[in-house]
C-alpha positions as CSV (number, residue, x, y, z in Angstrom):
1,M,-32.5,7.2,-11.7
2,K,-31.3,5.3,-14.9
3,V,-28.0,6.0,-16.5
4,C,-26.5,5.1,-19.9
5,I,-22.8,4.3,-20.1
6,V,-21.2,4.5,-23.6
7,G,-18.0,2.5,-24.0
8,A,-16.3,-0.4,-22.2
9,G,-12.6,0.5,-22.0
10,A,-10.7,1.4,-18.8
11,S,-13.1,4.3,-18.0
12,G,-16.4,2.6,-18.8
13,V,-15.7,-0.4,-16.7
14,T,-14.8,1.5,-13.5
15,V,-17.8,3.8,-14.0
16,A,-20.0,0.7,-14.2
17,K,-18.4,-0.6,-11.0
18,S,-19.0,2.7,-9.1
19,L,-22.6,3.0,-10.2
20,R,-23.3,-0.6,-9.1
21,Q,-21.7,0.0,-5.8
22,R,-23.9,3.0,-5.2
23,G,-27.0,1.3,-6.3
24,V,-27.5,3.4,-9.5
25,A,-29.3,1.5,-12.3
26,F,-27.6,1.6,-15.7
27,D,-27.4,0.3,-19.2
28,W,-23.9,-0.2,-20.6
29,F,-23.2,-0.3,-24.3
30,E,-20.1,-1.3,-26.2
31,K,-19.6,-1.1,-30.0
32,G,-17.2,-4.0,-30.1
33,S,-17.8,-7.6,-29.3
34,A,-16.0,-7.5,-25.9
35,L,-14.8,-5.0,-23.3
36,G,-11.2,-3.6,-23.5
37,G,-11.3,-0.6,-25.8
38,L,-7.9,0.3,-27.1
39,W,-6.3,-2.5,-25.2
40,R,-8.0,-5.2,-27.3
41,Y,-5.6,-5.8,-30.2
42,D,-7.4,-5.5,-33.5
43,N,-10.6,-4.7,-31.6
44,D,-13.6,-5.2,-34.0
45,S,-14.9,-1.8,-32.8
46,D,-12.0,-0.2,-34.8
47,T,-11.1,1.8,-31.8
48,S,-7.8,0.1,-30.9
49,S,-4.5,1.6,-31.8
50,A,-2.5,-1.2,-30.1
51,Y,0.4,-2.6,-32.1
52,R,1.7,-6.1,-31.5
53,S,4.8,-5.1,-29.6
54,L,3.0,-2.5,-27.4
55,Q,4.3,-2.4,-23.8
56,I,2.6,0.2,-21.6
57,D,4.8,3.0,-20.4
58,T,3.4,3.1,-16.9
59,S,4.7,0.5,-14.4
60,S,2.2,-2.0,-13.3
61,R,2.3,-0.8,-9.7
62,S,1.4,2.7,-10.8
63,L,-1.1,1.5,-13.4
64,A,-3.5,-0.3,-11.2
65,Y,-7.0,0.8,-10.1
66,P,-6.7,1.7,-6.3
67,D,-9.0,-1.1,-5.3
68,F,-7.5,-3.9,-7.5
69,P,-3.7,-4.4,-7.6
70,V,-2.0,-5.9,-10.6
71,P,-0.9,-9.4,-9.7
72,R,2.6,-9.4,-8.1
73,E,4.0,-12.0,-10.4
74,W,3.2,-9.9,-13.5
75,P,6.0,-7.9,-15.1
76,A,6.8,-4.3,-14.1
77,Y,5.6,-3.1,-17.5
78,L,2.6,-4.9,-19.0
79,R,1.9,-5.8,-22.6
80,A,-1.4,-4.8,-24.1
81,R,-2.9,-8.3,-23.8
82,Q,-2.0,-8.2,-20.0
83,V,-3.7,-4.9,-19.6
84,L,-6.8,-6.4,-21.3
85,E,-6.7,-9.4,-19.0
86,Y,-6.5,-7.0,-16.0
87,L,-9.6,-5.1,-17.2
88,E,-11.5,-8.4,-17.7
89,R,-10.5,-9.5,-14.2
90,Y,-11.6,-6.2,-12.8
91,A,-15.0,-6.4,-14.4
92,A,-15.5,-9.9,-13.1
93,E,-14.2,-9.1,-9.6
94,F,-16.8,-6.3,-9.2
95,G,-19.6,-8.1,-10.8
96,V,-20.2,-5.8,-13.8
97,A,-19.1,-8.0,-16.7
98,D,-22.6,-9.4,-17.1
99,A,-24.1,-5.9,-17.4
100,L,-22.2,-5.1,-20.6
101,Q,-24.3,-5.2,-23.8
102,T,-21.7,-5.8,-26.6
103,S,-21.9,-5.4,-30.3
104,T,-24.2,-2.5,-29.7
105,E,-23.3,0.9,-31.3
106,V,-24.8,4.1,-29.8
107,T,-25.8,6.1,-32.8
108,S,-27.5,9.1,-31.2
109,V,-27.6,10.8,-27.8
110,E,-30.1,13.7,-27.8
111,P,-31.5,15.9,-25.0
112,A,-35.2,15.2,-24.3
113,G,-36.5,17.7,-21.9
114,S,-34.8,17.0,-18.5
115,R,-33.8,13.6,-19.7
116,W,-31.7,12.0,-22.5
117,S,-32.8,10.0,-25.5
118,V,-30.3,7.3,-26.5
119,T,-30.6,5.3,-29.7
120,T,-28.6,2.2,-30.4
121,D,-28.4,0.0,-33.5
122,R,-29.8,-3.0,-31.6
123,Y,-32.3,-1.7,-29.1
124,G,-33.8,1.4,-30.7
125,T,-34.4,4.4,-28.5
126,R,-34.5,4.5,-24.7
127,G,-34.8,7.3,-22.2
128,Y,-32.2,8.0,-19.4
129,D,-31.7,10.5,-16.6
130,A,-28.0,10.8,-17.4
131,V,-25.4,9.7,-20.0
132,V,-21.8,9.0,-19.2
133,V,-19.6,9.1,-22.4
134,A,-16.6,6.8,-22.0
135,N,-15.8,6.1,-25.6
136,G,-12.1,7.1,-25.3
137,H,-10.1,9.8,-27.1
138,L,-7.4,7.8,-28.8
139,S,-9.0,6.3,-31.8
140,V,-9.6,9.0,-34.4
141,P,-6.2,9.9,-36.0
142,R,-5.0,13.5,-36.2
143,R,-2.8,14.0,-39.3
144,P,-0.8,17.1,-40.2
145,R,-0.9,18.6,-43.6
146,F,2.3,19.3,-45.5
147,P,2.8,21.1,-48.8
148,G,3.2,18.8,-51.8
149,T,2.3,15.2,-52.5
150,F,4.0,12.0,-51.5
151,S,4.0,9.1,-54.0
152,G,4.7,6.3,-51.4
153,Q,2.6,4.8,-48.7
154,E,1.1,7.0,-46.0
155,L,-0.5,5.7,-42.8
156,H,-1.2,6.8,-39.2
157,S,0.1,4.9,-36.2
158,H,-3.5,3.9,-35.5
159,D,-3.2,1.5,-38.4
160,Y,0.2,0.2,-37.6
161,R,0.4,-3.4,-36.2
162,T,3.6,-5.2,-37.1
163,P,7.0,-4.2,-38.7
164,E,7.2,-7.1,-41.2
165,P,5.4,-5.3,-44.0
166,F,8.0,-2.6,-43.9
167,S,11.0,-4.9,-44.2
168,G,13.9,-3.3,-46.2
169,R,12.0,-0.1,-46.8
170,S,12.8,3.5,-45.9
171,V,10.3,4.8,-43.4
172,V,9.8,8.4,-42.0
173,V,8.0,8.3,-38.7
174,V,6.5,11.7,-37.9
175,G,6.1,12.5,-34.2
176,M,8.3,11.8,-31.1
177,G,5.7,10.8,-28.5
178,N,5.7,7.4,-27.0
179,S,3.9,5.7,-29.9
180,G,6.2,7.3,-32.5
181,C,9.4,6.3,-30.7
182,D,8.1,2.8,-29.9
183,I,7.2,2.2,-33.6
184,A,10.4,3.7,-34.8
185,V,12.4,1.2,-32.7
186,D,10.0,-1.6,-33.8
187,L,10.6,-0.8,-37.5
188,A,14.3,-0.3,-37.1
189,R,14.8,-4.0,-36.6
190,V,13.6,-4.8,-40.1
191,A,13.4,-1.6,-42.2
192,G,16.2,-0.4,-44.5
193,Q,16.3,2.9,-42.7
194,V,14.1,4.7,-40.2
195,H,13.9,8.5,-39.9
196,L,12.2,10.1,-36.9
197,S,10.9,13.6,-37.7
198,T,10.1,16.0,-34.8
199,R,9.1,19.7,-34.5
200,R,10.9,20.4,-31.2
201,S,12.4,17.1,-30.1
202,A,11.3,15.5,-26.8
203,W,12.8,14.6,-23.4
204,I,13.6,10.9,-23.5
205,L,13.4,9.0,-20.1
206,P,14.3,5.3,-19.7
207,K,11.7,2.9,-18.3
208,Y,14.1,1.9,-15.5
209,L,16.5,4.1,-13.4
210,L,19.0,2.2,-11.3
211,G,16.9,-0.9,-11.7
212,V,13.6,0.8,-10.5
213,P,10.7,1.7,-12.8
214,T,11.2,5.4,-13.5
215,D,7.6,6.4,-12.5
216,R,8.3,4.9,-9.0
217,W,11.0,7.6,-8.6
218,S,8.4,10.2,-9.5
219,A,5.9,8.8,-7.1
220,F,8.4,8.8,-4.3
221,L,9.2,12.5,-4.9
222,T,5.6,13.6,-5.2
223,R,3.9,11.4,-2.6
224,R,6.6,10.8,0.0
225,L,8.5,14.0,-0.2
226,R,5.5,16.1,-1.3
227,L,7.4,17.9,-4.0
228,P,5.4,19.8,-6.6
229,T,5.1,17.8,-9.9
230,P,7.3,20.1,-12.0
231,V,10.1,19.9,-9.4
232,A,9.8,16.1,-9.3
233,R,9.8,15.8,-13.0
234,N,12.9,17.9,-13.4
235,L,14.7,15.9,-10.7
236,V,13.9,12.6,-12.4
237,A,15.2,14.1,-15.7
238,S,18.4,15.1,-14.0
239,L,18.8,11.7,-12.5
240,A,18.3,10.1,-15.9
241,R,21.0,12.4,-17.5
242,L,23.4,11.3,-14.8
243,A,22.5,7.6,-15.1
244,V,22.2,7.3,-18.9
245,G,24.0,10.4,-20.2
246,P,22.7,13.5,-22.0
247,Q,20.5,12.4,-24.9
248,E,22.2,14.8,-27.3
249,R,25.3,12.7,-27.0
250,F,23.3,9.9,-28.6
251,G,22.1,12.1,-31.4
252,V,18.7,13.2,-30.0
253,P,18.5,17.0,-29.8
254,R,17.9,18.5,-26.3
255,P,14.5,20.3,-26.3
256,A,14.4,24.0,-25.8
257,H,11.6,23.7,-23.3
258,A,11.8,22.4,-19.7
259,V,10.9,18.8,-19.1
260,H,7.8,19.6,-17.1
261,R,6.3,21.6,-19.9
262,E,5.6,18.6,-22.1
263,H,5.1,14.8,-21.6
264,A,8.5,13.1,-21.6
265,T,8.8,10.1,-24.0
266,I,9.4,6.9,-22.1
267,G,11.6,4.3,-23.8
268,Q,14.5,2.1,-23.0
269,E,15.9,1.5,-26.5
270,L,15.5,4.7,-28.6
271,L,18.8,6.4,-27.6
272,Q,20.8,3.3,-28.6
273,Y,19.1,2.9,-31.9
274,V,19.8,6.5,-32.7
275,A,23.4,6.2,-31.6
276,Y,23.8,3.1,-33.9
277,D,22.2,5.0,-36.8
278,W,19.3,2.6,-37.1
279,I,17.2,5.6,-36.5
280,R,18.0,9.1,-37.8
281,V,16.4,12.1,-36.0
282,R,15.2,14.7,-38.4
283,P,13.5,18.1,-38.0
284,D,9.9,18.8,-39.0
285,I,8.8,18.1,-42.6
286,A,8.8,21.1,-44.8
287,S,7.2,19.5,-47.9
288,L,6.5,16.2,-49.7
289,D,7.9,15.9,-53.2
290,G,7.1,12.6,-54.9
291,D,9.3,10.0,-53.2
292,R,11.3,12.6,-51.4
293,V,10.6,14.1,-47.9
294,R,12.1,17.5,-47.4
295,F,12.9,18.8,-43.9
296,T,13.0,22.3,-42.5
297,D,16.8,22.3,-42.2
298,G,17.1,22.0,-46.0
299,T,18.0,18.3,-46.0
300,S,15.8,15.6,-47.6
301,T,15.6,11.9,-48.0
302,T,13.9,9.4,-50.3
303,A,11.3,7.3,-48.5
304,D,8.9,4.5,-49.2
305,V,6.6,5.2,-46.3
306,V,5.5,8.1,-44.1
307,L,3.9,7.0,-40.9
308,Y,2.2,9.7,-38.8
309,A,2.4,9.2,-35.0
310,T,0.7,12.6,-34.5
311,G,-2.0,11.9,-32.0
312,Y,-5.7,11.7,-31.9
313,D,-8.8,13.9,-31.8
314,P,-11.6,13.3,-29.4
315,S,-14.7,12.1,-31.3
316,F,-18.3,11.8,-30.3
317,P,-20.3,11.1,-33.5
318,F,-23.4,10.2,-31.6
319,L,-23.7,13.6,-29.8
320,P,-25.2,16.7,-31.3
321,A,-22.5,18.8,-33.0
322,D,-23.4,21.9,-31.1
323,L,-23.0,20.2,-27.7
324,V,-19.6,18.9,-28.7
325,A,-18.6,22.4,-30.0
326,R,-19.7,24.1,-26.8
327,A,-17.7,21.6,-24.8
328,E,-14.8,22.5,-27.1
329,H,-14.2,18.8,-27.7
330,G,-13.5,18.1,-24.1
331,G,-11.6,21.3,-23.3
332,R,-14.5,23.0,-21.6
333,L,-15.9,20.6,-18.9
334,Y,-16.3,21.2,-15.2
335,R,-13.9,19.0,-13.3
336,R,-13.1,17.6,-16.8
337,I,-16.3,15.6,-16.5
338,V,-19.5,17.7,-16.5
339,H,-20.8,19.5,-19.6
340,P,-21.7,22.9,-18.2
341,D,-24.5,23.6,-20.7
342,A,-26.1,20.1,-20.7
343,P,-27.3,18.8,-17.3
344,G,-27.0,15.1,-17.1
345,L,-24.2,14.7,-19.7
346,Y,-20.9,13.5,-18.3
347,F,-17.6,12.4,-19.7
348,A,-15.2,9.8,-18.2
349,G,-11.6,9.3,-19.1
350,L,-11.4,12.5,-21.2
351,V,-8.1,13.5,-19.6
352,Q,-4.4,13.3,-20.4
353,P,-2.7,13.2,-17.0
354,V,0.8,13.9,-15.8
355,G,0.8,10.4,-14.1
356,P,-1.1,7.2,-14.7
357,T,-4.6,7.3,-16.3
358,I,-6.3,4.1,-15.0
359,P,-6.2,5.0,-11.3
360,L,-7.4,8.5,-12.1
361,V,-10.5,7.4,-14.0
362,E,-11.4,5.2,-11.0
363,V,-11.5,8.4,-8.9
364,Q,-13.6,10.0,-11.7
365,G,-16.0,7.0,-11.5
366,R,-16.5,7.3,-7.8
367,W,-17.1,11.1,-8.1
368,L,-19.6,10.6,-10.9
369,A,-21.5,8.0,-8.9
370,R,-21.8,10.4,-6.0
371,V,-22.9,13.2,-8.2
372,L,-25.7,11.0,-9.6
373,T,-26.8,10.0,-6.1
374,G,-26.8,13.6,-4.9
375,D,-23.9,13.1,-2.4
376,V,-21.8,15.5,-4.4
377,V,-23.7,18.7,-5.3
378,L,-22.6,20.5,-8.5
379,P,-22.1,24.2,-8.3
380,G,-24.0,26.7,-10.4
381,R,-23.0,27.6,-14.0
382,D,-21.0,30.7,-12.9
383,A,-18.9,28.7,-10.5
384,M,-18.4,26.0,-13.1
385,A,-17.3,28.6,-15.6
386,Q,-14.7,30.0,-13.1
387,E,-13.3,26.5,-12.4
388,I,-13.0,25.8,-16.1
389,A,-11.3,29.1,-16.8
390,A,-8.8,28.6,-13.9
391,H,-7.9,25.1,-15.3
392,R,-7.4,26.4,-18.8
393,R,-5.1,29.2,-17.4
394,W,-3.1,26.5,-15.7
395,V,-2.8,24.5,-18.9
396,R,-1.6,27.5,-20.9
397,A,0.9,28.5,-18.3
398,T,2.3,25.0,-17.7
399,F,2.6,23.3,-21.1
400,V,4.0,24.2,-24.5
401,G,1.4,25.3,-27.0
402,S,0.0,22.2,-28.5
403,E,-3.4,20.7,-29.2
404,R,-2.2,17.6,-27.4
405,Y,-2.4,19.4,-24.0
406,R,-6.0,20.5,-24.2
407,L,-7.1,17.6,-22.0
408,E,-4.1,17.8,-19.6
409,V,-4.4,17.4,-15.8
410,D,-2.0,16.9,-13.0
411,F,-2.7,13.6,-11.4
412,R,-2.2,14.6,-7.8
413,T,-3.9,18.0,-8.0
414,Y,-6.9,16.7,-10.0
415,A,-7.4,13.6,-7.9
416,G,-7.2,15.7,-4.8
417,Q,-9.9,18.1,-6.1
418,L,-12.3,15.1,-6.8
419,R,-11.6,13.5,-3.4
420,R,-12.2,16.8,-1.6
421,D,-15.5,17.1,-3.4
422,M,-16.5,13.6,-2.2
423,S,-15.4,14.3,1.4
424,V,-17.7,17.4,1.8
C-alpha cells in the first residue's frame, strides 16, 4: 500500500501523522516552500488568505489537535503566525516534517485501473494505491456579480493583507462573515469611512463572555450538559444578548433566522465600531454605477474600493473535471471523505464544522488511516448513497439556503460517527 497526500495544511499534516502511526507508506507533496497552508502569511503557494491582523476565532483550548495541546502560556486566541508555529511543532513532534516534499505542485491525478497515477512538476508520474486530497477549500475566491460597473478598486478578501493602502478612502466591504467583519474593523482604523454590506445580517457573538472564551461556554453546554448543538447555540446567543446587549441597539440588524441556522460571526469590536459610526451597516448591493454603490433599500454611497469577503469555492485543478462534478465539489462524499464513484480517492478537511476544524480533521486522519489498513470497512455504493442523502437532508433542514453550507457538519455528531466506525 502506497498513498499520495496532496497539501500540507492542518489536514495534510495530521493525515501524514496517522498514516505513519499505522505503518502506511506515503509520499506527501506541498506546492509551497513550507508546510502551513492558509496559516502561512503570504504563502508562496498563493493559497493563504491570512491578513496581518488575523486572530483565529476559535479559542486555543478548543483549537488543538486532541493529541497535542496548545502551550498553556499561549493566548486564548492565537494569531496566524502562532497557528503556523503550532502546526510546525505538531509535524516535528510526530516525526513527519521530514517526509514533506515542498515546492512540488501536483498537476494531475488520474485513475489508472485499480490504482492512481499522480504527476508532479518535479518528479514526473508515479503510481499509488490511494490519494488523499488535502489542499484546502479557502483559497479560490467566490465573487458575486452585481449589475453595472464600478470605476474604483475591486478586490477579494483573499488578497487583503494590511489596512494602510486604504488610508482615508471610502471602502464597501461585502459580506458579514468572520473575515468581512475582521477586515471592516481593521480598515475602520485608517479608512475615511467603511460600509459593511450584508444580504441578511448575521448574529454577532463576542470572543469572550464573562471573561471566558465564548466557545468554552458552547463546549460546556454540549459536552458536559449533553445539550443538542442548536439548543446550546441559542443559549449562548441569549447569554451574549444579556451580557453585551441586543446587537440592533448598536446598529447591526437582528437577523430573521435563528442563530443555529447559520454560522455566527465572532468578534469583540464590531458592535462598538458600528455604534461609533466608523462602520455603517448597509443592505445588499443592488448595482454598481461608476463611483457609486447602490443598495437594495434605495440608498447609495460613493466609494473608492469594494472589497468582497464573500467566501471561497473548493478547487481541485489536478483532478479530472468529471470526478469533481460527480462529487459535487465536495457536497457528495461518504462521511465527507470518500468519493463514492472513485475507489481510492479521499478528501481530508473538506468540511465546514459547527465547532473547531483542527481537532475534527485529526479524527478524519485516524479514520482514513484505518480505512487504508482495512480496519474500517467501507459500505457498498447503495449504503454510501443513503448516508450522503441523509446528510444532505440534514444540511437543507438545518441551515439557511447558501452555497456556504454545502460542506457543513456538526462537530459532535460527525466526530461521533467516525469514532463509532473506528470502534467496530
